[in-house]
N, C-alpha and C positions, 0 to 999 in steps of 0.2 A: 480599680478603674482600668479599663482596657482601651486600646486604640484600634479603631477599625482599619484593616489593611488597605481598603479601597479608598476611603474618604479621609483617612487620618484623623477623624473626629474621635473625641474621648466619649466613653459611655460606661455605664455600670451594667455588667452582664447579669442576665436573669438566670443563667445556667453556668455551671462550672466550666463547661467546654465551649461556651459562646465566644466566637472570635470576631463577629461582625455586629454592627449596631442594628442591622435589620436583615431580614431574609432577602430583600431586594438587593442589598449591597453584596450579599454572599453570592447570589445568582449572577450578578453582573461581573463580579470579580472572577468567578470560575469560567464564565463565558469568555471574558477577555484573555484569560490564561489559556483556554482551549484554542481560541482564535490565533494567538501568538504561536502556538505549537503547530497548528495547521498551516499557517503562512510559512513557517520555517521549513516544513516538510514538503510543501507544494511542488517545488522544483524537482523533487525526486519522485513523489507519489503520482503526479499526473502522467509522466511517460510510462511508469510501471502499469498504471491502470489502463492506459491506452493499449499497451502490448497485451495485457491480460484479456481485455475486451475483444481484441482481434482474434486471439486464440480461442476464446469462448465462441465467437461467431463462426470460426472455421470448423471447429469440432462439433458444435451442437451437442447431441447426445452420444456421439461416437467416442470411443476410448483412444483412437489413434487415426492419423491421416497423413498422407505424404503430399507436400506442396513444394513448388519450386521457390528458390530464394527471391527471384524477381517478382513473383506473385505476392509474396509476403511484403516485400518492400513497397509494392504498389498500394497495398492496403495501409501502409504507414508504419509497419513493424520496424522497430529499431533493435538491431542485433547487439548493440553495445549496452543495452539496458536489461538487467535481469536481477532477480532477488537472491539467488544462490546458485551454487554449482553442485552437481552430483556426479557420481562415478557410474559409468555404464560400459560394461565389457572392456574395462581397463582404460577407458577414456573419460576425461572430464567434460561434462556437457552443461550448458547453461539452462537454468530453470526460471520460470516466472510463476511464483506461488505453486500451484498444483500441476503445472505443465512443464514438460521438458522438450527440448528440441535436439534431435540427434541428426548430425550432418551425415548425409549419404553421398553417393557419387553424383556427378553431373549437377551440382548445386541444388540438389533435392534435400529437403528436411523432413524427417519424420517427427510429427508433433504427437506427443503422448500425454494423456491425462493420468496422473498418479492415482491408482485405484485405492490407495490407503488413505487418501484425504477425503 
């Protein structure tokens, strides 16, 4: 006899690897588990997604473009949020997924799309 992880009801499994009393319980359990994970990550994923969408909108099909910091800020870009850092010409630069921002002079930023992604 097994116990369903969702409903805690006891049942006799029809297969050796059956963990849920019904397929409906299995789907609901997995959906609740996925939702819990999405909610926990929401605080971080939404700003990252917003920054990435801004960069996609700016570049379009181009591989690189130069924009002023104030212009990026006006679009809602948050310079404190990035996915990782990379090394470029001896400097550490922030990256958002497949994009990198290289700080230039006069508060200009060169946005580049990583061609290897």
